[in-house]
C-alpha positions in Angstrom: 11.2 22.7 -24.4 12.8 19.6 -22.9 10.8 16.4 -22.5 11.1 14.7 -19.1 11.1 10.9 -19.1 9.3 9.4 -16.1 8.6 5.9 -14.9 5.1 4.6 -15.0 3.4 5.4 -11.6 3.0 1.7 -10.8 6.7 1.2 -11.1 7.4 4.2 -8.7 4.9 2.7 -6.2 6.5 -0.7 -6.5 9.9 0.8 -5.6 8.5 2.6 -2.6 6.4 -0.3 -1.2 8.6 -3.5 -1.5 7.7 -4.4 2.1 4.0 -4.3 1.3 4.5 -6.5 -1.7 6.4 -9.1 0.3 3.8 -9.0 3.1 0.9 -9.5 0.7 2.6 -12.4 -1.0 2.8 -14.2 2.4 -0.8 -13.2 3.2 -2.0 -14.8 0.0 -0.8 -18.1 1.3 -3.4 -18.1 4.1 -6.2 -15.7 2.8 -7.8 -15.4 -0.6 -6.1 -12.4 -2.3 -4.2 -11.8 1.0 -7.0 -9.7 2.5 -10.0 -10.2 4.8 -12.5 -8.6 2.5 -12.5 -8.0 -1.2 -13.1 -4.2 -0.7 -9.6 -4.0 0.8 -7.8 -5.3 -2.3 -6.6 -3.0 -5.1 -4.1 -3.3 -7.9 -1.3 -3.9 -8.0 -1.4 -4.8 -4.3 -2.7 -3.2 -1.1 -0.3 -1.0 0.9 0.3 -2.6 4.4 0.1 -0.1 7.2 2.3 -0.4 10.3 0.7 2.3 12.5 -1.4 5.4 12.5 -1.4 8.6 14.6 -4.1 11.2 14.2 -4.6 11.8 10.4 -1.3 10.1 9.5 -0.6 6.5 8.5 2.8 4.9 8.1 3.3 1.8 6.0 5.7 -1.1 6.6 8.3 0.7 4.3 8.0 3.9 6.5 6.2 5.9 3.9 3.7 8.4 5.4 0.2 9.0 4.2 -2.7 11.3 5.1 -5.8 9.3 6.1 -8.4 10.8 3.8 -10.8 7.9 4.4 -11.0 8.6 8.1 -10.2 5.2 9.5 -12.2 3.3 6.8 -10.8 0.0 7.9 -8.8 -1.4 10.8 -5.0 -1.3 10.5 
């Protein structure tokens, strides 16, 4: 049985969401934590959405997500 070596999930996220990280670093300069409400912040940083259509969201790095929260917060 072979053992597969994998990166920590946070490192994988960081590689896929560099644009969100950069955006949040700029946002922190003008808003506490870079967000308008503490409920919108999560570690290591929030993913910044570019647009949504139906049940799908696309972040600033062009990754696509399914909106399981049903438009919980404004984009």
